[in-house]
N, CA and C of each residue as an Amber inpcrd file, in Angstrom:
protein
   441
  19.9840000 -10.8360000  13.5220000  20.1560000 -10.5360000  15.0180000
  20.0880000 -12.7200000  15.9160000  19.4590000 -13.3970000  14.8320000
  19.5000000 -14.5520000  15.5590000  20.8100000 -15.2190000  15.5590000
  21.7820000 -14.7880000  14.6450000  23.0820000 -15.1110000  14.1290000
  23.7990000 -14.3260000  15.6350000  23.5330000 -13.1220000  15.8580000
  24.2350000 -12.7930000  16.6440000  24.2930000 -13.4270000  18.5150000
  22.9250000 -13.4390000  18.1160000  22.1690000 -14.6820000  19.6840000
  23.2050000 -15.7050000  19.7040000  23.2400000 -16.2490000  18.5700000
  23.7800000 -17.8150000  18.5970000  25.2930000 -17.6510000  18.3260000
  26.1230000 -16.8250000  18.2450000  27.3680000 -16.2340000  18.3770000
  27.9100000 -15.5730000  19.7720000  27.1500000 -14.8550000  20.5010000
  27.1110000 -13.7410000  21.5990000  27.1330000 -14.5470000  22.6290000
  26.1850000 -15.0820000  22.8870000  25.8350000 -15.9890000  24.2610000
  26.3350000 -17.1910000  24.3730000  27.0550000 -17.4390000  25.6780000
  27.1740000 -18.8240000  25.9570000  26.9180000 -19.8280000  26.0140000
  25.4220000 -19.3950000  26.4420000  24.1810000 -20.6590000  26.1910000
  24.2060000 -21.2950000  25.0730000  23.9220000 -20.6480000  24.0800000
  23.4460000 -20.6870000  22.1980000  25.0960000 -21.3860000  21.9540000
  26.3650000 -20.7040000  22.3920000  27.7480000 -21.0450000  21.5170000
  27.9080000 -22.6300000  21.9660000  27.4710000 -23.1830000  23.2930000
  27.7710000 -24.5590000  23.6210000  26.7870000 -25.5030000  23.2950000
  25.6390000 -24.9250000  22.5170000  24.7160000 -25.9940000  21.9290000
  24.7370000 -26.0200000  20.4620000  25.2650000 -24.8780000  19.9920000
  24.9880000 -24.8570000  18.1690000  26.7080000 -24.3780000  17.8390000
  26.8400000 -24.8710000  16.8250000  27.9580000 -24.0580000  15.9790000
  27.2860000 -23.6640000  14.7620000  27.6160000 -22.4570000  14.4500000
  26.8320000 -21.4830000  13.5500000  28.0390000 -21.1930000  12.5790000
  27.7580000 -21.1440000  11.2910000  28.6690000 -20.4490000  10.5840000
  28.3390000 -19.4880000   9.5940000  28.7740000 -18.7240000   9.1850000
  28.4970000 -17.4620000   8.3230000  29.0760000 -17.5890000   7.2480000
  28.5110000 -17.0490000   5.9430000  29.1150000 -16.7540000   4.8210000
  27.9040000 -15.8240000   3.9850000  29.2860000 -15.4800000   3.3050000
  28.7310000 -13.9710000   2.2560000  28.3570000 -14.8860000   1.1730000
  26.9250000 -14.0990000   0.7280000  26.1540000 -14.7980000  -0.4640000
  25.6130000 -13.8510000  -1.4230000  25.5130000 -13.7790000  -2.6890000
  25.2180000 -12.5270000  -3.1960000  23.9620000 -13.1600000  -4.0130000
  22.7160000 -12.5050000  -3.5370000  21.4850000 -12.8810000  -4.1330000
  20.9310000 -11.7560000  -4.9050000  20.4180000 -12.0690000  -6.4100000
  19.6450000 -10.9810000  -6.9050000  18.2240000 -11.0020000  -6.6210000
  18.1560000  -9.3360000  -6.3890000  16.5490000  -8.9180000  -5.8920000
  16.4800000  -7.7880000  -7.2600000  14.8100000  -7.9670000  -7.1920000
  14.1310000  -7.0950000  -7.7190000  13.8440000  -5.6670000  -7.1400000
  13.8460000  -4.7960000  -7.6320000  13.3410000  -3.4790000  -6.9430000
  11.9510000  -3.2330000  -7.6930000  10.6710000  -3.3060000  -6.6030000
   9.4200000  -3.3790000  -6.8730000   8.9060000  -1.7020000  -7.1590000
   8.2880000  -1.5220000  -8.0630000   7.7460000  -0.1050000  -8.0810000
   6.8700000  -0.1550000  -7.3620000   6.6230000   1.1250000  -7.0750000
   5.2170000   1.6290000  -5.8640000   4.0040000   0.4120000  -6.0240000
   3.4780000  -0.0730000  -5.1080000   2.1410000  -0.9840000  -4.5480000
   2.6790000  -2.2250000  -5.3180000   3.7000000  -2.5540000  -5.4200000
   3.9290000  -4.2970000  -6.0080000   4.9320000  -4.7330000  -4.8310000
   5.2790000  -6.1090000  -4.1620000   6.0720000  -6.2880000  -3.3490000
   6.1780000  -7.9840000  -3.9490000   7.0120000  -8.9640000  -3.3130000
   7.5540000 -10.2790000  -3.3250000   8.6750000 -10.1130000  -4.2010000
   9.0790000 -11.4930000  -4.2990000  10.3150000 -11.8130000  -4.8620000
  10.5980000 -11.3380000  -6.5520000   9.2540000 -11.4970000  -7.4500000
   9.0880000 -11.2620000  -8.8470000   8.3280000  -9.8880000  -8.5690000
   8.1570000  -9.0620000  -7.8730000   7.0700000  -8.0420000  -7.9120000
   5.5840000  -8.0990000  -8.4630000   5.3880000  -9.3390000  -8.1660000
   4.4420000 -10.0130000  -8.7670000   3.1260000  -9.7720000  -7.8340000
   3.2370000  -9.5790000  -6.4590000   2.3020000  -9.2030000  -5.4650000
   1.7980000  -8.1850000  -5.1320000   0.4490000  -7.5870000  -5.4650000
  -0.3610000  -6.2290000  -5.2250000  -0.2860000  -6.0200000  -3.7990000
   0.5380000  -4.6350000  -3.0750000   0.0150000  -4.6930000  -2.3600000
  -1.1640000  -4.0230000  -1.9740000  -1.7450000  -3.6580000  -0.7970000
  -3.1810000  -3.3470000   0.3200000  -3.5710000  -2.0000000  -0.7240000
  -4.3310000  -1.9650000  -0.7980000  -5.1000000  -0.5890000  -1.1430000
  -6.7750000  -0.5160000  -0.9590000  -7.1620000   0.5620000  -0.7620000
  -8.8610000   0.6240000  -0.1070000  -9.7190000   1.6990000  -1.4020000
 -10.3670000   1.3310000  -1.7940000 -11.1540000   2.2070000  -2.7690000
 -12.8190000   2.5460000  -2.7340000 -13.3730000   3.6140000  -2.5730000
 -14.7450000   4.1490000  -2.3240000 -14.8430000   4.8960000  -3.4320000
 -16.2650000   4.7070000  -3.8670000 -17.1490000   5.4930000  -4.8450000
 -17.5690000   7.0630000  -4.2570000 -17.1250000   7.9600000  -4.3990000
 -17.5770000   9.4840000  -3.9820000 -18.6130000   9.7910000  -5.0510000
 -19.6700000   9.7530000  -4.8150000 -20.7030000  10.0410000  -5.6730000
 -21.0410000  11.7700000  -5.5650000 -20.4620000  12.3460000  -6.9190000
 -20.3750000  13.6300000  -6.9450000 -21.8180000  14.3410000  -7.6110000
 -22.4950000  13.7050000  -8.4480000 -23.5000000  14.1740000  -9.0890000
 -24.9610000  13.3920000  -9.2470000 -25.9940000  13.3500000  -8.3180000
 -26.1030000  14.1600000  -7.4910000 -24.9290000  14.4070000  -6.2260000
 -24.9220000  15.3850000  -5.5910000 -23.9180000  15.2780000  -4.3550000
 -24.1620000  15.0900000  -3.2390000 -24.0470000  13.5060000  -2.9860000
 -24.7030000  13.2290000  -1.6340000 -24.3620000  13.4910000  -0.3700000
 -23.0900000  13.9160000  -0.5070000 -22.0660000  14.1890000   0.8650000
 -22.5710000  15.9270000   1.4410000 -22.9010000  16.6150000   0.4180000
 -23.0500000  17.8560000   0.3420000 -24.6310000  18.1070000   2.0810000
 -25.0310000  17.3410000   2.0120000 -25.9260000  17.6910000   2.9280000
 -27.0940000  18.6360000   2.6260000 -27.8830000  18.6590000   3.3640000
 -29.0080000  19.9210000   3.0610000 -29.7810000  20.1650000   4.6360000
 -30.7550000  21.1510000   4.7250000 -31.2490000  21.7090000   5.6450000
 -32.8040000  20.9280000   5.6920000 -33.0920000  20.9050000   7.0530000
 -34.4120000  20.0650000   6.8740000 -35.1810000  20.1630000   8.3980000
 -36.2480000  20.0500000   8.6750000 -36.9540000  19.9490000  10.1310000
 -36.4310000  18.5590000  10.7530000 -35.8890000  18.4410000  11.7780000
 -35.7690000  17.6290000  12.7960000 -37.3040000  16.5320000  12.8340000
 -37.2450000  15.3230000  12.3600000 -38.3720000  14.8330000  12.7140000
 -38.1630000  13.3410000  13.1610000 -38.9440000  12.2170000  13.1160000
 -39.0200000  11.0310000  13.8880000 -37.9210000  10.1730000  13.0450000
 -38.3570000  10.3310000  11.7070000 -37.9310000   9.4990000  10.5250000
 -36.1960000  10.3510000  10.5290000 -36.1400000  11.4250000  10.3590000
 -34.4330000  11.8640000  10.3920000 -33.6590000  12.9350000  10.9230000
 -32.7610000  13.0990000  11.5980000 -32.7150000  13.9210000  12.3080000
 -31.2890000  15.2030000  11.6860000 -31.6460000  16.2800000  11.1280000
 -31.2500000  16.7590000  10.1250000 -29.5680000  18.0430000  10.9290000
 -30.0110000  17.5830000  12.3750000 -29.1850000  18.7140000  12.9740000
 -27.6420000  17.9570000  13.3200000 -27.6630000  16.6140000  13.2010000
 -26.6230000  15.7520000  13.2340000 -25.8850000  15.6740000  11.5290000
 -25.0110000  16.1650000  11.4640000 -24.7510000  15.9800000   9.9000000
 -24.1020000  14.4180000   9.6390000 -24.2420000  14.6920000   8.0060000
 -23.9410000  13.0800000   7.5560000 -24.4110000  13.1050000   6.4330000
 -25.3570000  12.1780000   5.4870000 -25.4420000  11.9430000   4.2170000
 -26.9270000  12.0120000   4.5920000 -27.2580000  13.7550000   4.3240000
 -28.6500000  13.7030000   4.9630000 -29.5640000  13.3550000   3.5680000
 -30.8120000  13.0760000   3.6830000 -31.8060000  12.1090000   2.7490000
 -32.3410000  13.1820000   1.6820000 -31.3710000  14.0240000   1.2070000
 -31.9600000  15.2490000   0.6690000 -32.7000000  14.8730000  -1.0520000
 -32.0600000  13.8880000  -1.6150000 -32.1390000  13.2570000  -2.6600000
 -33.4230000  11.7040000  -2.9050000 -34.0820000  12.1670000  -3.6830000
 -35.1480000  11.0990000  -3.5640000 -35.4420000  10.4550000  -5.2110000
 -34.9730000   9.0710000  -5.1110000 -34.7570000   8.4640000  -6.4010000
 -35.6220000   7.4300000  -6.7580000 -36.3390000   7.6160000  -8.3340000
 -37.4600000   6.8970000  -8.2150000 -36.3280000   5.2870000  -8.9840000
 -36.2260000   4.3120000  -8.5090000 -35.9000000   3.2950000  -8.6980000
 -36.2830000   2.2100000 -10.2160000 -37.6510000   2.7080000 -10.3280000
 -38.1490000   1.9030000 -11.6670000 -37.6560000   2.6640000 -12.8690000
 -37.1320000   3.6460000 -12.6870000 -36.8390000   4.5440000 -13.9780000
 -34.9530000   4.6800000 -13.6670000 -34.6480000   4.8560000 -14.9390000
 -33.2960000   5.2030000 -15.2110000 -33.0320000   5.9020000 -14.8010000
 -31.6730000   6.4480000 -14.3280000 -30.9460000   7.8240000 -13.9870000
 -29.5810000   7.8250000 -14.1030000 -28.9380000   8.8790000 -13.9330000
 -27.4120000   9.2160000 -14.2110000 -26.9840000   9.0470000 -12.7980000
 -25.9480000   8.4770000 -12.1960000 -25.0380000   8.9460000 -11.0610000
 -23.7910000   9.2610000 -11.6570000 -22.9320000  10.2370000 -11.3960000
 -21.7590000  10.7120000 -11.3620000 -20.7690000  10.3270000 -10.3140000
 -19.9000000   9.7960000 -10.4650000 -19.0000000   9.4070000  -9.1160000
 -17.5260000   9.2630000  -9.3020000 -16.6640000   9.5830000  -8.5600000
 -15.0850000   9.6140000  -8.5150000 -14.5940000   8.7690000  -7.4090000
 -13.6310000   7.5980000  -8.6280000 -13.0640000   6.7210000  -7.2610000
 -12.1410000   7.0950000  -6.4480000 -11.7950000   7.0330000  -5.1970000
 -10.5070000   7.5170000  -4.7040000 -10.1840000   6.1530000  -4.1360000
  -8.6830000   6.2090000  -4.2550000  -8.1930000   4.7900000  -3.6650000
  -6.9840000   5.5750000  -2.8990000  -6.6540000   4.6590000  -1.9920000
  -5.5170000   5.0080000  -0.7320000  -4.9450000   3.7060000  -0.7670000
  -3.6860000   3.5630000  -0.6370000  -2.4470000   2.8000000  -0.1150000
  -2.7700000   2.4540000   1.1150000  -3.3150000   1.3570000   1.9220000
  -3.1160000   0.9440000   3.2620000  -2.4400000   0.1970000   3.7330000
  -2.0230000  -0.0470000   5.0020000  -1.4530000  -1.1590000   5.6820000
  -2.1160000  -2.3830000   6.0410000  -1.4880000  -3.3560000   6.7110000
  -2.2470000  -4.6560000   7.3090000  -3.1480000  -4.7660000   8.1570000
  -3.0220000  -2.9940000   8.6580000  -4.2020000  -2.4820000   9.3520000
  -5.4780000  -1.7920000   9.2990000  -5.1740000  -1.8560000   7.7270000
  -6.3980000  -1.1280000   6.9270000  -5.9470000   0.5030000   7.2740000
  -4.8020000   0.8770000   7.7500000  -4.5160000   2.3830000   7.9160000
  -3.8300000   2.8720000   6.6320000  -4.2020000   4.0720000   6.2230000
  -3.9380000   4.9580000   4.9370000  -2.5340000   4.9710000   5.3330000
  -1.3470000   5.0000000   4.3880000  -0.1540000   4.7960000   4.3560000
   0.1980000   6.3350000   3.9570000   0.4890000   7.0330000   4.7010000
   0.9680000   8.7950000   4.1230000   1.5360000   8.3640000   2.7330000
   1.6570000   9.3150000   1.8400000   2.6920000   8.9430000   0.5420000
   2.5540000   7.7370000  -0.1850000   1.1990000   7.0200000   0.0720000
   1.3850000   5.5980000  -0.4480000   2.2180000   5.0310000  -0.4990000
   2.3690000   3.4850000  -1.0390000   3.6220000   2.6210000  -0.9880000
   4.8970000   3.1110000  -1.6620000   6.0340000   2.5780000  -1.1120000
   7.1270000   3.4360000  -1.8870000   7.7030000   2.0630000  -2.5710000
   8.8050000   2.6040000  -3.9290000   9.1950000   1.5390000  -4.3230000
  10.3900000   0.7290000  -3.3320000  10.6710000  -0.4600000  -3.2900000
  11.1910000  -1.2560000  -2.2840000  11.7420000  -2.1810000  -3.0810000
  12.7600000  -2.7490000  -2.3070000  13.2260000  -4.0470000  -2.6730000
  12.2940000  -5.3930000  -2.5780000  11.5320000  -6.2010000  -3.4820000
  10.6590000  -7.1560000  -3.6370000  10.6910000  -8.1380000  -2.1340000
  11.8400000  -8.2260000  -1.8940000  11.4650000  -9.3020000  -0.8310000
  12.4460000  -8.6880000   0.4120000  12.4310000  -9.0660000   1.3890000
  12.8140000  -8.7240000   3.1260000  14.1850000  -8.9480000   3.2100000
  15.1130000  -8.7040000   2.3950000  16.3250000  -9.1820000   2.8270000
  17.1720000  -8.6900000   4.0320000  17.6430000  -9.5800000   4.7500000
  18.2780000  -9.1490000   6.0980000  19.6290000  -9.5310000   5.9010000
  20.0840000  -8.3720000   7.0770000  21.7080000  -8.6850000   6.9360000
  22.6060000  -8.1640000   5.5430000  21.9650000  -7.0060000   4.8040000
  22.5270000  -6.6940000   3.7230000  23.7690000  -6.2270000   3.8470000
  25.0900000  -6.6070000   3.0460000  26.5670000  -6.1150000   3.2760000
  26.7350000  -4.8730000   2.6000000  25.8150000  -4.8930000   1.5560000
  26.1360000  -3.8460000   0.6870000  25.1680000  -3.7960000  -0.4070000
  24.9580000  -2.3940000  -0.9410000  24.0150000  -2.1760000  -1.7290000
  23.9830000  -1.4320000  -3.0800000  24.7260000  -2.0930000  -4.1680000
  25.1030000  -1.2940000  -5.1660000  24.2750000  -0.9620000  -6.0930000
  23.1560000  -1.2070000  -5.9680000  22.2720000  -0.9780000  -7.0760000
  21.9390000   0.7300000  -7.0700000  21.6750000   1.4210000  -5.7120000
  21.8950000   2.8440000  -5.8750000  23.3150000   3.5490000  -6.5600000
  24.3530000   2.3980000  -6.4950000  25.7680000   3.2750000  -6.9020000
  25.9310000   3.2250000  -8.3810000  24.7910000   1.8680000  -9.0090000
  25.1730000   1.6640000 -10.3210000  24.1280000   2.6930000 -11.2480000
  23.0380000   2.9410000 -10.2190000  22.1150000   4.0940000 -11.1510000
  22.7370000   5.1010000 -10.9490000  23.4550000   5.7170000  -9.6050000
  23.8620000   6.8490000  -9.8100000  25.2070000   7.0600000 -11.0780000
  25.7290000   6.1830000 -11.3310000  26.5970000   5.9310000 -12.7530000
  26.0380000   6.1220000 -13.8210000  24.8310000   5.9710000 -14.0160000
  24.2700000   6.0390000 -15.5350000  23.8840000   4.5440000 -16.0030000
  24.3120000   2.8960000 -14.9500000  24.3180000   1.9890000 -15.3790000
  23.1170000   1.2000000 -14.8150000  21.9810000   0.5120000 -15.1690000
  20.8610000   0.3020000 -14.6240000  21.0600000  -1.2130000 -14.4150000
  21.3110000  -1.7840000 -13.2890000  21.3530000  -3.0300000 -13.2500000
  19.7600000  -3.8250000 -12.8530000  18.7990000  -2.4610000 -12.4150000
  17.5980000  -3.2030000 -12.0020000  16.5900000  -3.7340000 -13.6550000
  15.5850000  -4.5360000 -13.5410000  14.9380000  -5.2620000 -14.4550000
  13.7730000  -5.1170000 -13.4650000  12.5220000  -4.4450000 -13.8390000
  11.2650000  -4.5300000 -13.3480000  10.3120000  -5.8810000 -13.9020000
   9.7500000  -6.2890000 -12.8310000   8.8740000  -7.5230000 -13.0840000
   7.6180000  -6.9900000 -13.1150000   7.1210000  -5.9210000 -13.0030000
   5.8300000  -5.4290000 -12.6880000   5.8510000  -3.9940000 -13.0370000
   4.8220000  -3.6180000 -13.6600000   4.3870000  -2.0740000 -14.2520000
   3.8850000  -1.2610000 -13.2730000   3.9890000  -0.6270000 -12.8200000
   2.8430000   0.6320000 -12.2320000   2.1870000   1.6240000 -12.8750000
   0.8910000   1.2970000 -13.3830000   0.2600000   2.0720000 -13.9670000
   0.3490000   3.4120000 -13.7430000  -0.0320000   3.9950000 -12.3130000
   0.1410000   5.4140000 -11.8410000   1.5520000   6.1170000 -12.7280000
   2.4440000   5.6330000 -12.3340000   4.2040000   6.0740000 -13.0090000
   4.4780000   5.2860000 -14.0880000   3.8320000   4.2940000 -14.5240000
   4.3250000   3.8090000 -15.5520000   5.7170000   2.8790000 -15.6050000
   6.2680000   2.3950000 -14.3870000   7.5730000   2.7750000 -13.9290000
   7.6760000   0.7870000 -13.8090000
């Protein structure tokens, strides 16, 4: 876009000489969840523990009092724990891929070229893959898909 502005508008054409050349740069196709020129940067993910036993999210019924209002749903205080004794909790770890604004990405992070290349003239990687040749070398492994 910068090149287009510098070569299109007279203001810029009079003040700068722009030349263009086509170059070939190798790029890594990163598995989902990784980015960067070597696919070594892990993308954002947020995890939380969902306690399943006892099921703290299930809620319970009780009389509204000054201490707690049961009529407003949430994590009702149904379970009492004696923290001087040992007890077992069961939980499920739930992880979601997020963007820079901490918003959940539907379908998670996708496979992508590790570096944001601009002005791509041709992409022969897909054609090479469909012909059975694989020029792509992975620099990181996605534990979920083993790619």
